[in-house]
C-alpha positions in Angstrom: 0.0 0.1 0.0 1.5 3.0 -1.1 1.9 5.6 1.9 0.9 9.5 0.4 2.8 12.5 2.3 1.8 16.5 1.9 5.4 17.3 3.8 7.7 17.5 1.4 11.5 19.8 1.5 13.4 20.4 -1.4 16.6 21.8 -1.6 19.0 23.8 -3.7 21.0 22.3 -6.4 24.6 21.5 -5.3 27.7 20.6 -7.7 30.0 17.8 -6.7 33.3 16.5 -8.4 31.0 13.0 -9.8 30.5 11.8 -12.8 26.9 13.2 -13.1 28.3 16.3 -10.5 24.7 18.4 -10.0 22.7 16.8 -7.6 18.8 17.3 -6.4 18.1 16.9 -2.8 14.3 16.9 -1.3 12.6 15.1 1.4 9.6 13.6 2.3 7.9 13.0 5.5 11.0 12.1 7.4 12.8 9.9 4.7 15.8 12.1 2.0 16.0 11.4 -1.7 18.3 12.9 -4.4 19.0 12.7 -8.0 22.0 13.4 -10.0 22.2 14.7 -13.5 24.5 15.6 -15.8 24.0 19.2 -16.4 22.2 22.1 -14.3 19.5 22.6 -16.9 18.8 19.1 -16.3 18.5 19.4 -12.1 16.5 22.5 -12.4 14.1 21.2 -14.9 13.5 18.3 -12.3 13.7 20.7 -9.0 11.0 22.9 -10.8 8.6 20.3 -11.4 8.8 19.4 -8.0 8.2 22.9 -6.8 5.2 23.0 -8.9 3.9 19.7 -7.6 4.0 20.9 -4.1 3.1 24.0 -4.6 -0.5 22.3 -6.4 -0.8 20.3 -3.0 -0.4 16.7 -4.7 0.4 14.1 -2.2 4.1 12.3 -2.4 5.0 9.0 -2.1 7.2 8.5 1.0 9.0 5.5 -0.4 10.1 7.0 -4.0 10.4 10.4 -2.9 7.8 11.4 -6.2 4.4 13.3 -6.3 1.6 11.4 -7.4 1.4 12.6 -10.9 4.8 11.1 -11.6 4.2 8.0 -9.8 0.8 8.1 -12.3 3.0 8.4 -15.3 5.8 5.7 -14.4 2.8 3.0 -14.0 1.0 4.4 -17.0 0.4 1.6 -19.6 -1.1 1.4 -23.3 -4.8 1.3 -23.3 -4.7 -2.0 -24.7 -2.9 -3.5 -22.6 -5.1 -2.0 -19.7 -8.0 -4.0 -21.7 -6.2 -7.2 -21.7 -5.9 -6.9 -18.2 -9.3 -5.9 -17.4 -10.6 -8.7 -19.8 -8.4 -11.1 -17.8 -10.0 -9.7 -14.4 -13.4 -10.6 -15.1 -12.9 -13.8 -17.3 -12.8 -16.5 -14.6 -16.2 -15.4 -13.1 -18.0 -14.6 -16.3 -19.9 -16.8 -18.1 -19.3 -17.5 -22.3 -21.5 -15.5 -23.0 -19.9 -12.6 -21.1 -16.9 -13.1 -22.2 -17.9 -12.4 -25.8 -19.5 -9.6 -25.3 -16.4 -8.1 -22.9 -14.3 -8.8 -25.9 -16.5 -7.5 -28.2 -16.8 -4.0 -26.6 -13.1 -3.5 -26.0 -12.4 -4.6 -29.6 -14.6 -1.4 -30.4 -12.9 0.3 -28.3 -9.1 -0.2 -28.1 -9.8 0.4 -32.4 -10.8 3.7 -31.4 -8.1 4.7 -28.9 -5.1 4.7 -31.2 -2.9 8.0 -32.1 -3.8 7.6 -35.5 -4.6 4.6 -38.3 -1.2 4.7 -40.5 -0.1 1.7 -41.4 -3.0 0.1 -40.6 -3.9 -2.7 -43.0 -7.7 -3.2 -42.9 -10.3 -2.1 -40.5 -12.7 -5.2 -40.6 -9.2 -7.5 -40.1 -7.8 -5.8 -36.9 -10.6 -5.5 -35.3 -11.5 -9.6 -36.2 -7.8 -9.9 -34.2 -8.2 -8.0 -31.6 -11.9 -9.8 -31.0 -10.7 -13.6 -31.5 -7.0 -13.2 -29.9 -6.5 -10.1 -28.4 -9.2 -10.1 -25.9 -10.1 -14.0 -26.1 -7.7 -15.2 -22.5 -8.5 -18.7 -23.6 -6.3 -18.0 -27.1 -3.0 -16.3 -24.9 -1.5 -19.9 -24.4 -1.4 -20.3 -28.4 0.9 -19.1 -30.5 -0.8 -16.4 -32.9 -1.0 -17.2 -36.6 1.9 -14.7 -38.0 -0.9 -11.8 -40.0 -2.9 -11.6 -36.5 0.6 -11.5 -34.7 1.1 -8.8 -36.4 -2.0 -6.7 -36.5 -2.1 -6.6 -32.7 1.2 -5.8 -32.4 0.5 -2.8 -34.8 -2.2 -1.9 -31.8 0.0 -2.0 -29.1 2.2 0.3 -30.8 -0.4 2.7 -31.7 -2.5 2.5 -28.5 -2.8 5.7 -26.8 -1.8 5.7 -22.6 -4.6 4.4 -20.5 -3.9 8.1 -18.3 -4.4 9.9 -22.0 -8.3 8.7 -21.1 -8.2 12.0 -18.9 -9.3 13.8 -22.0 -12.7 13.7 -22.4 -12.9 14.4 -26.0 -11.1 11.1 -26.4 -13.7 9.7 -24.2 -16.4 10.6 -26.6 -14.5 9.1 -29.6 -14.4 5.7 -27.7 -18.3 6.2 -27.0 -18.8 7.5 -31.0 -17.1 4.1 -32.0 -19.9 2.0 -29.6 -22.6 3.1 -31.7 -21.1 2.1 -34.8 -21.2 -1.4 -36.6 -18.4 -2.7 -39.0 -20.4 -1.3 -41.6 -20.7 2.1 -40.4 -24.7 1.7 -39.8 -25.8 2.8 -36.2 -25.8 -0.3 -33.9 -29.2 -1.1 -31.6 -29.8 0.6 -28.5 -29.0 -2.6 -26.6 -25.7 -3.0 -28.2 -24.7 0.5 -27.6 -25.7 0.6 -23.9 -23.9 -2.7 -23.4 -20.6 -1.3 -24.6 -21.0 1.4 -22.6 -21.6 0.1 -19.7 -18.4 -2.1 -19.9 -16.4 0.9 -21.0 -17.2 2.3 -18.1 -16.1 -0.5 -15.9 -13.3 -0.9 -17.6 -11.9 3.3 -17.1 -13.7 2.4 -13.4 -10.8 -0.8 -13.2 -7.8 2.0 -14.4 -9.0 4.0 -11.5 -8.8 1.1 -8.9 -4.8 0.4 -10.7 -4.5 4.4 -10.0 -3.9 4.7 -13.6 -6.7 7.6 -13.6 -7.6 10.1 -10.9 -11.4 9.6 -11.7 -13.4 8.0 -14.1 -13.9 10.5 -16.8 -17.1 9.2 -18.3 -20.0 10.5 -16.3 -18.9 13.7 -17.0 -18.9 13.7 -20.7 -22.2 14.8 -22.3 -23.1 12.2 -24.9 -26.1 10.7 -25.6 -26.9 7.9 -27.9 -28.0 8.7 -31.2 -30.6 5.6 -30.6 -32.5 5.6 -27.4 -32.7 1.9 -25.9 -35.9 0.4 -26.6 -36.5 -3.0 -24.4 -40.2 -3.0 -25.2 -41.4 -6.5 -27.0 -42.9 -5.7 -30.0 -46.4 -6.9 -30.3 -46.4 -7.5 -33.9 -43.7 -10.0 -32.9 -45.8 -12.5 -30.8 -48.1 -15.1 -32.3 -51.6 -14.9 -30.7 -52.6 -18.8 -29.5 -54.7 -20.1 -32.6 -50.9 -18.9 -34.5 -49.0 -20.8 -32.0 -51.1 -23.9 -32.1 -50.6 -23.9 -35.6 -46.9 -23.2 -35.6 -46.7 -26.2 -33.3 -49.0 -28.3 -35.7 -46.6 -27.4 -38.3 -43.5 -28.5 -36.6 -44.8 -31.7 -35.9 -45.6 -32.4 -39.5 -41.6 -32.2 -40.7 -40.9 -35.7 -39.8 -39.3 -37.6 -37.0 -37.2 -34.3 -36.6 -40.2 -31.9 -36.3 -41.9 -34.5 -34.1 -39.0 -34.7 -31.7 -38.9 -30.7 -31.4 -42.6 -30.3 -31.1 -42.7 -30.7 -27.1 -39.0 -28.2 -27.2 -41.3 -25.5 -28.7 -44.0 -26.7 -26.8 -41.9 -26.0 -23.8 -40.9 -22.4 -24.4 -45.1 -21.4 -25.6 -46.9 -22.6 -22.8 -43.4 -22.5 -19.8 -42.3 -19.5 -21.2 -38.9 -21.4 -21.2 -35.9 -19.8 -22.9 -34.6 -22.4 -25.2 -30.7 -22.3 -23.3 -33.0 -23.8 -20.0 -34.7 -26.3 -22.3 -31.6 -27.8 -24.1 -30.3 -29.8 -20.6 -33.7 -30.5 -19.2 -34.3 -33.9 -17.6 -37.0 -36.0 -17.4 -36.4 -36.0 -13.3 -37.3 -32.2 -13.2 -40.8 -32.8 -15.0 -43.8 -33.8 -13.1 -46.1 -35.3 -15.3 -49.4 -36.3 -13.9 -52.0 -38.1 -16.3 -54.4 -35.5 -15.7 -54.2 -31.7 -14.7 -51.4 -29.4 -14.1 -47.8 -30.5 -14.3 -44.7 -28.4 -13.2 -41.0 -28.4 -14.5 -37.9 -27.4 -12.5 -35.6 -25.0 -14.2 -32.1 -25.5 -13.3 -29.5 -24.2 -15.4 -29.3 -22.6 -18.8 -26.8 -24.0 -21.7 -26.7 -21.2 -23.8 -24.3 -21.8 -27.4 -21.7 -19.4 -27.2 -18.9 -21.5 -28.9 -15.9 -23.5 -27.9 -13.4 -21.0 -28.0 -15.1 -18.9 -25.5 -15.3 -21.9 -22.3 -13.6 -23.7 -20.2 -14.5 -26.9 -21.3 -14.5 -26.3 -24.5 -17.4 -27.4 -25.8 -20.1 -24.9 -27.8 -22.4 -24.6 -24.6 -21.9 -23.4 -21.7 -23.1 -24.7 -18.6 -24.1 -22.1 -15.8 -27.2 -21.0 -13.5 -30.1 -19.6 -14.2 -30.2 -16.5 -16.2 -29.4 -13.1 -13.8 -30.1 -15.4 -10.7 -27.8 -17.8 -8.1 -26.3 -20.7 -9.5 -28.4 -23.4 -7.4 -31.4 -21.1 -7.8 -34.4 -23.3 -9.3 -37.6 -21.8 -11.0 -40.7 -23.7 -10.9 -43.4 -23.8 -13.4 -46.7 -24.7 -13.3 -47.3 -26.4 -16.5 -51.2 -26.7 -18.4 -52.3 -30.0 -19.6 -51.9 -29.1 -23.1 -47.7 -29.5 -22.6 -48.2 -32.3 -19.6 -49.8 -35.0 -22.7 -47.3 -33.6 -25.1 -44.3 -34.2 -22.7 -45.9 -37.7 -21.9 -46.4 -38.7 -25.5 -42.6 -37.3 -26.1 -41.1 -39.0 -23.6 -43.3 -42.7 -24.8 -41.9 -42.0 -28.3 -38.0 -41.0 -28.1 -37.5 -41.6 -24.2 -34.5 -39.8 -22.9 -30.7 -39.4 -23.5 -28.3 -41.5 -21.1 -28.1 -38.3 -18.8 -32.0 -38.0 -18.4 -32.2 -35.4 -20.8 -35.3 -35.0 -23.2 -34.0 -33.2 -25.9 -30.7 -34.3 -27.9 -30.1 -34.8 -31.7 -29.8 -37.9 -33.5 -26.8 -38.8 -31.8 -27.6 -38.2 -28.7 -25.8 -35.0 -28.4 -27.1 -31.3 -27.6 -29.3 -29.7 -29.8 -28.2 -26.7 -31.9 -29.8 -23.8 -32.9 -29.0 -24.2 -36.2 -30.9 -27.3 -36.2 -34.0 -25.9 -34.6 -34.0 -22.7 -36.3 -34.2 -24.7 -39.4 -37.5 -26.5 -38.4 -38.8 -23.2 -37.3 -38.3 -21.5 -40.1 -39.9 -24.1 -42.4 -43.3 -23.8 -39.9 -43.2 -20.3 -40.8 -43.2 -21.0 -44.2 -46.0 -23.3 -43.7 -48.6 -21.0 -41.5 -47.8 -18.0 -42.4 -48.8 -15.7 -45.4 -46.0 -14.4 -47.5 -46.8 -10.4 -46.1 -46.8 -12.2 -42.3 -43.4 -14.0 -43.7 -41.4 -10.9 -44.3 -42.3 -9.5 -40.7 -41.3 -9.6 -37.4 -44.3 -12.1 -36.6 -43.0 -15.5 -34.8 -39.7 -14.3 -36.6 -37.4 -16.0 -33.5 -38.4 -19.6 -31.3 -38.4 -17.3 -28.4 -41.0 -15.2 -29.9 -43.1 -17.9 -28.3 -41.6 -17.3 -24.6 -42.8 -13.6 -25.3 -46.5 -14.9 -26.5 -46.7 -16.9 -23.3 -45.8 -14.0 -21.1 -48.4 -12.1 -22.9 -50.9 -14.5 -22.7 -50.9 -15.1 -19.1 -50.7 -11.4 -18.9 -53.9 -10.8 -20.8 -55.5 -13.8 -18.7 -55.6 -11.2 -15.5 -52.5 -13.4 -13.7 -50.9 -10.9 -11.4 -47.8 -9.1 -12.7 -45.9 -10.5 -9.9 -46.7 -14.5 -10.4 -46.1 -13.8 -14.3 -42.7 -12.7 -13.4 -41.8 -15.4 -11.2 -42.7 -18.2 -13.9 -41.1 -16.3 -16.4 -37.8 -15.9 -14.4 -37.2 -12.4 -14.2 -37.9 -9.3 -11.9 -41.4 -7.4 -11.8 -39.6 -4.3 -12.7 -38.2 -5.9 -15.9 -41.5 -7.1 -16.6 -43.2 -3.6 -16.6 -40.5 -2.4 -18.9 -40.5 -5.0 -21.6 -44.2 -6.0 -21.5 -45.2 -2.6 -21.3 -47.1 -2.8 -24.2 -49.2 -6.0 -23.3 -49.9 -4.3 -19.8 -51.5 -1.5 -21.5 -53.0 -3.7 -23.5 -55.6 -4.2 -20.6 -56.8 -0.5 -20.3 -60.3 -1.3 -22.1 -61.0 -4.7 -19.4 -59.6 -2.2 -16.7 -61.7 0.9 -17.8 -64.8 -1.4 -17.8 -64.3 -2.5 -14.4 -63.6 1.1 -13.3 -66.9 2.2 -14.9 -69.0 -0.2 -13.5 -68.1 0.6 -10.1 -68.9 4.2 -10.7 -72.2 3.1 -12.4 -73.3 1.1 -9.2 -72.4 3.7 -7.4 -74.2 6.4 -9.1 -77.8 4.1 -8.9 -76.9 3.8 -5.4 -76.9 7.8 -5.2 -80.0 8.4 -7.7 -82.2 5.6 -5.4 -81.3 7.2 -2.4 -82.2 10.5 -3.6 -85.7 9.4 -4.5 -86.3 7.5 -1.6 -88.8 9.6 0.4 -87.9 10.3 3.9 -89.8 10.0 7.0 -91.8 12.9 8.3 
């Protein structure tokens, strides 16, 4: 831990018969320090720097004898190196998807924080090298190809010092980069917000490492070019009739489709995320012959790519989204889904580890595989105009359909949020348009109540009073 002191004494320069004859002496706290120079001019320049720092009220490091500004300058590293340190710090405690987001954000920012672009071969190639090698800790143990190594060396050579981020205009330049895609178009609001948040955290880490005196980002008056839009678009959500037709179209696609019908059914009837169903096991399902059943969701296996996981597998095993690792989400399921799952188990059984859904070889269900089945179902059910629209474009839209159905059925928002696996605040924010859709029903209830009150008041007004 650095020992700082504001007690500083700086003495006059003295000349001695040595190789470096001009000696500057000073004292920080009770510890004396000295430095020798070849010329009187160099000695006087250093003494002037010390006097300026003392007059500015800077704290001094007792051990090195230097003012804080000089200590920070001595510790300064390039932004690229700091960004790598930040990613390494976050890596072990982050799921694979977060690691990808970290690499993407740092690649975007670091390419903007260079002194100049002289010698840059190709913008996209440098960005790709940063994303796949520069900020992928798993690949740091490997030797990068010569072309990649050359691109990363260029970034290291051109990267600005981390201390330069005290300049707000430089921070603004990085933020502008966060708002643009590789093709120059504006990124989505969610991507901009995510990259800005990661950049903010990286700057905070620079403060912790004493590379910056404070985080400059909050002081920068920068506004994203596009508002972050989190609400689900009702145009993308199929109604119950459309959902049923889509599931039927999935079932018609031979053995592969019949196997995936229950998979899509769990998304629609239980509002489960696809990643939560990849590892769903039969012991986690209560499937009675009659009535409602129950599924217990315990983990998520989102596909992130083998280069980002610790196991080398394409799917990263982790706890439920935004929940502690051992959290279990209990979701009651209607008889329709119970029957669908019972039929699925009877026809296909389970994998050796109890998983309900698997590939023909027993592997993990892949997004590309079930995405292809879903695309064919849309072609079968939807009109050409509807196919061009957002309607049920992704299997994930079935989850939105489930939540909107629960809300429109009058289920309390707190219970809907609990079953869907997110907070009530997120429910109100993301499904705001569906909550607003209940205005007519709410208005009818209020009008009925007011009419009943008016009718009672009128009846009292016409009741004769006793003499």
